[in-house]
Structure formats: C-alpha cells, structure tokens
N, C-alpha and C positions, 0 to 999 in steps of 0.2 A: 607429520606436517600439521596435524591438529594441535600438537603442543606448541609449535612455533607461533601459530595464529593466536593461541590463548595467551602466550606471554606478551605479544604485541598489544592485545586488547587491554592488558593490565597496565602497561606503561602509559598509554594515552590518557586515561582518566586521572592518573596521578599528576600529570603535567598540566592538566586543564586549569586547576585552581591557581597555579602560578601564572598562567597566561592572563587570567581574569584579574589577578592582583597586581600585575605588572604596572599599569598606569598609576595605581595608588602608591607603589614603591617609588616610582619616579618622583611623585609629588613630595614624598617624605625626604628623599635623598638629595634632591636638587638644592634646597636651602642649605643643607649641611655642606655640600661641595662648595657653594658660593662663599660660605663663612670660612672654610679652610683656605680658599684663595685669598680672601681679605686678610686673614691672620698671617699668611705667608708674605703678602706684600708689606704688611706692617713690620714684621720681623726684619725683612730685607732693608727697608728704609731706616729702621732703627740701627741696624748694624752698620750701614753705610754712613749714617749721620754721626754715630759714635766714633767711627774711625776718623772721619774728617775733623771732628771735635778734638780728638787726641793729637791730630797733626796741626792744629791751629788754623784750619781753613774754615773759619766761622761763617763766612758768607754763604758757603755751600752746605755747611752742617746744619744750621738752624732750620732752613726750609724742610730738609728731609726729616728731622726729628719732629717738627710740627705736623707734617703729613702723616707720619707714623702714629702720632697721638690721635689724630683725627680718625684714622682707620680703626685703631684699637687702643682706647684710652687706658693708661696704666700709670701707676705712681713712679716707677723707675724711669720710663721714657720722659715723663713730665719733669722730673728732677734734672735729667740730662738736658732737656730743652731750656730749663731755667738757667742752668749753668752756661749754656751757649749764649743765651740772651744777656746774661750778666757780663760775660767776657766781651760781648759785642758792644757794650755800652748802653743797651736798652734796659735800663735799670727798672723802669716802671713795668715793662712786660715781664721781666724776671721776677719782680716782687709779686705780681699777680699769679705767676706760675708756681712760685714757692708756697704761696698761701693755699692755692688749690691742692698742691701736693700734700701739704700738712693735713688738710681736711680728708683727703683720700686715705692717707696713711692712718689717721686716727680712726676712720671708719673700719679699716682692715685690722686694727689692733696692733699695728707695727709702731711701737713707741720710739724705736731707734730712728726711723725715718721721720717721725713727727718732730723729734728733737732736732734732727739735722735741718729740716726745712724751716723750723722756727728760728734757729740760730741765724740762718741766712736772711730771714725777714728782718730780724733785729739789726743785723749789720747793714742791710740795704736801705731801710726806711729813712735814716737821716741823709742819705746821699741822693734821694729821689726828688725831682722837681714836681710841683703840684699846680694845677690849674683850677680856679674857681670861676664858674660861669654864673653870672647873675642876670636877672631880667629887669628891664625897665618897668616901673610900676604900671604903666599903661599896657605893656605887653603881657603882664601876668593874667589879665582878664580876657585875653583873646581866645576865640574858639579855634579848635583844631590846631593848636600850636604844636609844632614838631621841631625838635632839635636833633642835630647829628654832629658827630666828631669824626672827621676823616671818612665820611660816608656811613659810619655805623650809628644807629639810632641811640640817642641819649634818653634814659628814663627820667621822668619828672623828679624822682628822688635825687638825681645827680645835680639838680639846680641848687646852687649854694654850697655844695659839698666840695671837699678837696679831692680832685681827681689826679692820680699819678699820671704823669706824661713822660714819654721818652724824649730825648733831645732831638731837635729837628723842627720842621715846619708842620703845623697842624691847622686844619680848616674847621671852624665852627660855623654851621649853617642853621638858619632858622626860617621857618615858613609858617604862615597862618592864613586862614581864609580872609580875604579883603585887605591883605597887607603884602607889600613887596618882599620878595625873598632877600634875605640878608646873609652874606658870607663874610666872615672875618678870619684873617690869617694871623697866627701868633707863632713866633719862632722861639723855641726853647733852647737855651744854651746847655753846655756840658756841666756847668757848675750848678749845684742844687739851688733852686730859687722858687718863690711862690709868685704865680702869675694870676691876674684877675681880668675878667672880660665881662662887659655889660652889653646885653643885646637889647636893641630898640628897633622895632619894625615900623617903617614909615607908612603913612596912610596911602592906599591905592585907590585912585579915581574918586577921592572924596567919600569913600565908604568906610564905615566903622561898624564892625560886628563884635560885640562883646558877649560874655557869658550872660545867659538869660537873667533879667532882673526879677522875673517871677516865673516859676515853673510849677505847673499843676499836673500831677500824674497819679492815677489811682493805683496802678500795679505795674511793676516792671514787665517788659515784654518777655514772652516765653522764649527760652533758648531754642535755636534752630535744631531740628532733628537731623541726625546724620542720614544721608540718602542711602547708605549701604552699610551693612554690618558684617562682622566675621561669621555670625550664625547663618546669615543668608548665603555666604560663600560655601560654608560647610554643607548647607542644604543642597546647593546645586551640585557639589562634588558627589555627595551621597546619591542624589537622583541620577547623575550620569553613570555611576557605577551600577546602580540598580537597573537602568535601562540596558546597559551592556550585558549584565547577567541574564536578564530576561530574553534578550535577543539570542545570546549563545545557547540558553536552555531550549528555546524554541527550535533553533536550527538543529541541535542535537536530537531533540524529540522527533523531528521529521526524518533525521537520518536513521533513528531506531526503526521507525515504520518501514522505511525503504529496505533496510537490511532484513527485517523479519519477513517481508513479502517475498524477497528473493530466496530466503532460506526455506520457506514453505514450498516454494516451487520445486526445490531440490529434494523434498521428502515425499515418499510414497505412502508410508504407514508409521506415523509418530516419529520419535527420534531414532528408533532402531532401523528405519528404512531411509535414513538421510545420508547423503553423500558427504565426503569430507569438506567440500566447499560449503555445503549447507550448514554443517556443524560449525565451521569457522565463522560464517555470517551470524549465526545465533550467538556465538561467544562475543563477537564484536558488538552486536546489538545490546547485550547485557551491559557491557562496559559503557557504551554511549548512554544507556538509560540511567546508569549510576551518575555519570557526569552531568546529564541533563537535570537530574533531581537536585544535585548540589548547586548548579548554576541558577536554576529557577528559585531555589530557596534563598541563596545569597542575594539574587537580584530583587526578589520580593522584599526581603528584609531591608536592603539598602534603599529601595525606592520608598517604602513606607517610612523609614527613618528620615529621609530627605523631606518628605511631605510634612512629617511631624515637626521637624526643625523649622521649616518655612512658615507653618501655621502658628508657631509659638514665638515668632520674633516679637519682642516687646515694642509696643507703639506708644508714643506719648500723645495724649489728646491735644488736638489743636486748640489754642486759646484764642478767643476773639480779640481783635485789635482794641486796645484800651484808648480811651480819650486822653489826649495830651495837648497842653497849651503852653506856648512860650511867648513871652513879651520881650521884644528886642528893641533897644533904642537905636535910632538911625540918625546920623549926623552927616550933612553934606554942606557944600558951600552955599550959604544963604538960605538953608532950609534945615528942618529937623522934624522928628516925630517918633512915634512908637509903632512897631509892626508886630502883629499877632500871627504866630506860625504854630500850626498844630494839626491834629487829626481828631475827628469826632465820629 
C-alpha cells in the first residue's frame, strides 16, 4: 500500500506545471485557431467564387472573390477577381486589380504572373473611361476641403489626375468649413471616354474662411502618445501568471505543513515507528513540497518580469504647447476684416 501512495504522489507534481501553464497555452493557441478559421473561410469563398466564374454567374462570383481577398489577400484570388470584374464590364476596377496583382507577383518573384497581369493592363487601358476632377480657383484655398467619390475619400493628389471609372452613375461630393456641401453626379457610358468635372462650393451665410494669409509657428506639436502598448499588455499577462504561481505555491506549502503534522501524529519513534498512513502522508508532503517550490519559483520570476516590463515602458516627454498665430480674412455682406486665431 505504501508503494501505491508513493506512485500517486509522483504523478501529481508532474501535472502541476501543466495546470499552471494552461492559461498561457490558451493565450498562444487562440489566435492560431482564429487564423485557421479565417483561412478556411477565405478558401471556401474562393472556391465558390471560382466555380461561379467558370459557370458565367458573374454577379454572384465577384462578391465572393472580393470577400475571399479581403480575408486572405493573395495574387491568385486577385487575378480571378480581376477577370470577373473584366467580364462584368467593370474595366476600371479590373485595371486596378491587375495592377495590384502585378505588384504582388513581382514582390514574390513570380515573373509569369507579372507578365500575365501586365498583358491584361496593356489590353484594358485603352478601353477604360477616365474622370478628371478639377477645383474652382476659389475652392483651392478653402480650409478643411474634403472630396469623395461614391462615398470613398479622394486624396488631394487625385485632383487634376485621370481617374479610371467604371460604367454607371458616380457621385462626386465636396465639403469645406464655411461652404455648402456640393454633390455632382456623372454618368459614365460603356464606350471609353474622358470626362471632366469642376467643383465650386458656394458661400454659406456670407462667411469665407480661406487658408491662413500668415501663419507663425515655432515648432510642430508633439505627436500624441499611444495610451497603451503591447509591452504593457505583456507585463499584465506576466504579472497575472506570477500571482497565480505564488498563490498555488502558497496553497501547496500550507498543504505540506498539514500533511507533515498528520504524519508526525502517526509516528511514535522516528520513521521506524510510523504507520503506513503516516509514511504515505510523508511521501505526499515531499511531492507537494517539490510542486510548491516550482510554483513559487515560476510565480516569483513571472511577477518580477511583469514588474520589469511595466517599469521599462518607454515614455515620450510631454512637450509644452507652442505659440501659434493665424491671420484669417473674413468677408461678409457689407463688412470685412481680419481675424487673429491662435494659442499663446
């Protein structure tokens, strides 16, 4: 019976570190499982979209291929999406997809796919319609001017450039502080053609705000510091593991004391006068003592590591607010002047 108790006391300490490391293993495995699910969804959408593309069901195929690419970007699925867009008559979208596929294939060193994508770009470019968005001279100096096409923001570099557009109706919107919002709709036909559009924003309530005529600034403001960092997250995880280890070690230590007191009560003269139950309790106490030592060691190391990570988080020094002055011309019905805006 003593041997049975001895074997049991050996198994428990071996399993204890696995119990302590269980939360950490969950943290490591959870992102991997989520990524596997994302990859599986992307492959399924790609397979369904490719099958629909081969069957000529373009209206159903293109959204599935686009969703697959968003989940897991790849050159192959992007080429299939470009082909679907080309067959659907969305030549501008297909041109953009082929160009991106050529860049991806070139980065991967796949010259065969680079050549394939570039050939399609060369073939599509003359068949695509282009839109040029210009600004009225008065609108060029407006503050906070924002442009969008079909709800998607347009970069300032797009102004005056030839933008490929698909056939159909497109809405160009413009908004700026002190001006009325403007929306213009342009209908692009199936035949390749160049379209142009000039944006002029009317005055709102007699107010005109233009870019500052004079701007004085000593230094640019300091970039905002991130409120939380990955190092702080690791510090909290390590601290949590450390506290768990110390708690487990303390509990096991108390268990050791309890087992030893019960074992001494069953011994009359050293180990030779101990009963079988007393010897079994002593053996269990030794196993718990080993496990407590490991738990306390790991807990202390993790807790100290977490504290060190927390204390060594880099901090950017706060910069004082710099003086800034802007002079703005103001025009209204029957009045005018200059407004000074700034901080001191």
